[in-house]
C-alpha positions as CSV (number, residue, x, y, z in Angstrom):
1,X,107.9,103.0,184.6
2,X,105.2,100.8,184.0
3,X,107.0,98.8,181.2
4,X,110.0,98.7,184.0
5,X,107.8,97.4,186.4
6,X,106.1,94.6,184.3
7,X,109.7,93.5,183.1
8,X,111.2,93.5,186.4
9,X,108.0,91.0,187.1
10,X,105.7,93.3,189.1
11,X,103.1,95.3,188.4
12,X,102.6,98.9,187.3
13,X,102.1,101.3,189.5
14,X,98.3,102.7,190.0
15,X,98.1,106.3,189.4
16,X,95.6,108.8,190.8
17,X,93.2,110.3,188.6
18,X,92.4,114.2,189.4
19,X,88.9,112.9,190.4
20,X,90.4,110.6,193.6
21,X,93.4,113.2,193.8
22,X,90.4,115.6,195.2
23,X,88.6,113.1,197.2
24,X,91.9,112.7,198.9
25,X,92.3,116.4,199.4
26,X,88.1,116.7,200.5
27,X,88.7,113.7,203.4
28,X,92.5,115.1,204.6
29,X,89.8,118.4,205.2
30,X,87.2,116.2,206.6
31,X,89.6,115.3,208.8
32,X,90.7,118.1,210.0
33,X,93.9,117.5,209.0
34,X,96.5,119.6,206.8
35,X,99.2,119.1,204.0
36,X,102.3,119.8,204.5
37,X,104.2,120.4,200.8
38,X,108.0,120.1,200.6
39,X,109.3,123.3,199.4
40,X,106.7,125.2,201.6
41,X,107.3,127.0,204.8
42,X,105.4,125.0,207.2
43,X,107.5,122.2,206.0
44,X,109.8,120.6,208.6
45,X,113.5,122.2,207.7
46,X,115.8,119.0,209.4
47,X,113.4,116.5,207.2
48,X,113.9,118.7,204.1
49,X,117.7,118.2,204.2
50,X,116.9,114.4,203.5
51,X,117.5,113.2,199.8
52,X,114.9,111.2,199.9
53,X,112.5,113.4,201.7
54,X,108.6,112.7,201.9
55,X,106.9,115.5,199.2
56,X,103.9,115.8,201.5
57,X,103.2,114.8,204.8
58,X,99.3,115.2,206.4
59,X,99.5,116.3,209.6
60,X,96.9,116.9,212.3
61,X,97.2,119.0,215.7
62,X,99.5,121.6,216.7
63,X,101.8,123.0,213.9
64,X,103.7,124.8,216.1
65,X,105.3,122.3,217.6
66,X,107.7,122.2,214.1
67,X,109.0,125.3,215.0
68,X,111.0,124.0,217.9
69,X,113.9,122.1,218.7
70,X,112.7,118.3,218.4
71,X,114.6,114.9,219.6
72,X,113.5,111.1,219.1
73,X,112.6,109.0,221.6
74,X,113.0,104.9,220.1
75,X,113.1,101.7,222.0
76,X,111.4,98.2,222.4
77,X,107.6,97.6,221.8
78,X,107.9,95.0,224.5
79,X,109.8,97.4,227.0
80,X,110.6,96.3,230.9
81,X,108.4,98.2,233.4
82,X,111.7,100.4,234.2
83,X,112.7,101.1,230.6
84,X,109.1,102.0,230.0
85,X,109.2,104.6,233.4
86,X,112.7,106.3,232.8
87,X,111.7,107.1,228.9
88,X,108.4,108.7,230.4
89,X,110.4,110.5,232.9
90,X,113.5,111.5,230.5
91,X,110.9,113.0,227.7
92,X,109.4,114.8,230.5
93,X,112.7,116.6,231.9
94,X,113.4,117.3,227.7
95,X,110.0,119.0,227.5
96,X,110.7,121.2,230.7
97,X,113.7,122.6,228.4
98,X,112.0,123.2,226.1
99,X,112.5,120.5,223.4
100,X,109.9,118.8,221.7
101,X,109.7,114.6,221.7
102,X,109.3,112.6,218.6
103,X,108.4,109.1,218.6
104,X,106.3,106.5,216.4
105,X,103.1,105.9,218.8
106,X,103.9,102.3,219.1
107,X,103.6,100.5,222.1
108,X,106.1,99.8,224.9
109,X,109.1,102.9,224.9
110,X,107.0,105.2,221.8
111,X,103.9,105.5,224.3
112,X,105.5,106.7,227.2
113,X,107.6,109.0,225.7
114,X,104.4,110.3,224.1
115,X,102.8,110.3,227.7
116,X,106.0,111.9,229.3
117,X,105.7,114.8,226.9
118,X,102.6,115.5,225.9
119,X,101.5,118.3,228.3
120,X,105.3,120.4,227.0
121,X,105.5,119.0,223.1
122,X,105.2,115.7,221.3
123,X,104.7,114.5,218.0
124,X,103.7,111.4,216.6
125,X,104.7,109.9,213.1
126,X,102.5,106.9,212.4
127,X,103.2,104.3,209.9
128,X,99.8,104.3,208.3
129,X,97.2,107.1,207.6
130,X,96.8,109.5,209.3
131,X,93.2,108.6,210.7
132,X,94.3,104.7,211.6
133,X,94.4,103.6,214.9
134,X,98.0,101.3,214.9
135,X,98.3,99.4,217.3
136,X,94.4,100.0,218.3
137,X,94.8,100.2,222.0
138,X,96.5,103.3,221.2
139,X,93.8,105.5,219.9
140,X,93.2,107.4,223.1
141,X,96.7,108.5,223.0
142,X,96.8,109.3,219.3
143,X,93.5,111.6,219.2
144,X,95.0,112.9,222.8
145,X,97.9,114.0,220.2
146,X,95.7,115.4,218.1
147,X,94.3,118.0,220.8
148,X,97.7,118.7,222.5
149,X,100.0,117.7,220.2
150,X,100.8,116.8,216.6
151,X,100.7,113.5,214.5
152,X,102.1,113.3,210.9
153,X,101.6,110.9,208.5
154,X,103.3,110.2,205.0
155,X,100.6,107.4,203.5
156,X,97.0,108.3,202.6
157,X,94.2,108.7,204.6
158,X,92.7,105.0,205.3
159,X,96.0,103.2,204.9
160,X,96.8,100.1,207.4
161,X,100.2,100.2,208.6
162,X,102.0,97.2,206.3
163,X,105.4,95.9,207.7
164,X,107.4,97.6,204.1
165,X,105.6,101.2,206.0
166,X,107.7,101.5,209.3
167,X,111.2,102.1,207.7
168,X,109.7,105.0,205.8
169,X,107.8,106.2,208.8
170,X,111.4,105.9,210.7
171,X,113.2,107.9,208.0
172,X,110.8,110.5,209.0
173,X,111.1,110.5,212.9
174,X,115.4,110.9,212.5
175,X,115.0,113.1,209.7
176,X,112.7,116.0,211.9
177,X,115.2,115.3,214.8
178,X,118.2,116.9,215.8
179,X,118.7,113.6,218.1
180,X,117.9,110.3,218.7
181,X,117.9,108.6,221.7
182,X,117.1,104.7,222.1
183,X,116.2,103.0,225.0
184,X,116.1,99.3,225.1
185,X,116.5,97.8,221.7
186,X,117.1,94.0,220.7
187,X,120.0,93.7,217.6
188,X,118.6,94.4,214.0
189,X,115.0,96.0,215.6
190,X,113.5,99.2,214.1
191,X,115.1,101.3,216.7
192,X,118.3,100.6,215.7
193,X,117.2,101.6,212.0
194,X,116.2,105.0,213.0
195,X,119.4,105.5,214.9
196,X,121.3,104.3,211.9
197,X,119.2,107.1,209.6
198,X,119.8,109.6,212.1
199,X,123.5,109.0,211.9
200,X,123.4,109.0,208.1
201,X,121.7,112.2,208.1
202,X,124.0,113.7,210.3
203,X,122.1,114.1,214.1
204,X,123.3,113.1,217.0
205,X,122.6,109.3,218.0
206,X,122.6,108.5,222.0
207,X,122.0,105.5,223.6
208,X,121.0,104.6,227.3
209,X,122.8,101.6,228.6
210,X,121.2,98.6,230.3
211,X,122.3,95.1,231.4
212,X,124.2,92.6,229.3
213,X,121.9,90.0,230.7
214,X,118.6,92.0,229.1
215,X,118.2,90.8,225.2
216,X,116.5,94.4,225.0
217,X,119.1,96.1,226.1
218,X,122.1,94.6,223.6
219,X,120.9,96.9,220.8
220,X,121.2,99.9,223.0
221,X,125.1,98.7,224.3
222,X,126.1,97.8,220.8
223,X,125.3,101.6,219.3
224,X,127.2,102.4,222.3
225,X,130.1,100.5,221.6
226,X,130.0,101.5,218.0
227,X,130.4,105.3,218.9
228,X,126.8,106.6,219.9
229,X,126.9,108.6,222.7
230,X,125.5,107.4,226.7
231,X,123.0,109.2,228.7
232,X,121.8,108.9,231.6
233,X,119.6,111.7,232.1
234,X,117.9,114.6,230.1
235,X,121.3,117.0,231.4
236,X,123.3,114.5,229.1
237,X,120.9,114.8,225.9
238,X,120.9,118.7,226.3
239,X,124.6,118.4,226.2
240,X,124.5,116.7,223.3
241,X,122.2,118.7,221.7
242,X,124.2,121.9,222.2
243,X,125.8,122.2,218.9
244,X,122.9,121.2,217.0
245,X,121.3,124.2,218.0
246,X,122.9,126.2,215.6
247,X,122.3,124.0,212.4
248,X,118.9,123.8,213.4
249,X,118.4,127.9,213.5
250,X,120.3,128.3,210.4
251,X,118.2,125.2,208.4
252,X,115.2,127.0,209.5
253,X,116.2,130.3,208.1
254,X,117.4,129.2,205.1
255,X,114.5,127.0,204.3
256,X,111.8,129.9,205.2
257,X,114.2,132.1,202.9
258,X,114.0,129.8,200.0
259,X,110.0,129.1,200.5
260,X,109.7,132.7,199.9
261,X,112.0,132.9,197.4
262,X,110.3,130.8,195.5
263,X,106.6,132.3,196.4
264,X,108.0,135.6,195.4
265,X,110.2,134.6,192.0
266,X,107.0,132.7,191.2
267,X,104.9,135.3,191.0
268,X,107.5,136.8,189.1
269,X,107.7,133.8,186.9
270,X,104.1,133.0,185.8
271,X,104.0,135.1,182.9
272,X,107.1,133.8,181.2
273,X,106.3,130.2,182.1
274,X,103.1,130.4,180.6
275,X,104.6,131.8,177.5
276,X,106.7,129.3,177.1
277,X,103.9,126.7,177.3
278,X,102.2,125.7,174.9
279,X,100.1,122.6,173.6
280,X,103.1,120.4,173.0
281,X,104.7,118.7,176.0
282,X,107.9,120.2,176.3
283,X,110.7,119.4,179.6
284,X,110.7,120.9,182.6
285,X,114.2,121.3,182.1
286,X,114.1,123.4,179.3
287,X,111.3,125.7,180.5
288,X,113.4,126.7,183.4
289,X,116.7,127.0,181.4
290,X,114.3,129.3,178.5
291,X,112.5,131.4,181.5
292,X,116.2,132.3,183.3
293,X,113.8,131.8,186.7
294,X,115.3,129.9,189.8
295,X,114.1,126.4,189.5
296,X,112.3,126.3,192.6
297,X,109.9,129.5,191.1
298,X,109.1,127.4,188.0
299,X,108.2,124.4,189.4
300,X,106.0,126.7,192.1
301,X,104.4,127.6,188.8
302,X,104.1,124.4,187.3
303,X,102.0,123.6,190.4
304,X,100.1,126.2,190.8
305,X,98.7,125.8,186.8
306,X,98.8,122.1,188.0
307,X,96.1,122.7,190.9
308,X,94.4,124.9,189.0
309,X,93.4,122.4,186.2
310,X,95.6,124.0,183.6
311,X,98.3,121.8,183.1
312,X,98.9,118.4,181.6
313,X,102.4,116.0,182.9
314,X,103.6,113.6,180.5
315,X,106.2,111.1,180.2
316,X,110.0,112.1,180.4
317,X,109.1,115.2,183.2
318,X,107.0,116.6,179.9
319,X,104.4,119.6,180.8
320,X,102.5,121.1,178.5
321,X,99.4,123.7,178.8
322,X,95.4,122.4,178.6
323,X,93.7,124.6,176.1
324,X,91.6,126.9,177.4
């Protein structure tokens, strides 16, 4: 990969060493945050369905919110007062229906959505590190979510958000939600990216109509023209999400069982994998084939050995056992 990066004219990626990884783990713990790993029980089951689901998330707050059906509310940062009032009221009403409201802790519609659902349950997904407040005026709002909601981040602690981070953040918002509601959005805005990602993931896409004279309503009106569901109140959203309830429950049950199977299988596979490993690097695929154990179980064993400092990883997906 470094050679490919150089040939492409870019800088080779810098990989964390063990000491750096341990420092980050210690920092996350000091912040009172937790890791959510893909393939483990606490990871959001709907998000795990995405092909590009983040392998690791940082979380701070009430993890029980991930057990409930979620709906995203997104929109313009420079939203009108009327749209902010509508988003706040919609979020409140959805919370009364036991739905968790997800948004991006940005100005405008995002902030209004979090404010309306703070008491009933809200999740903020940030583009930077979980300890970084962006925009700065949302520091108290983000701290409130630490205490009464939940904050998720893909980037390491201390990371200042950059433009390229926001589309990644948007896929998480869309991915953990059964549906996405857009309230005011200009054409080619980030909110429309979230709506597109939601549609690609097979989730419901909804939009609040606005005046054709207001540029901030053009994105929503365009979504409705292209097939998004027009919503005017919480009842419209609940009705649209009803068919998703069984899918969410099924995804949760399937994911929980898969996580349990991986842990259980790892216990059975530990001895087999250790016997197959030695000082010479071998492909992980070969370990899976020779052991006859499920892929998830083998990966879990390798992760356990890695965390215990007993495994070396090599280029080409190869691993070896570190001498005792």
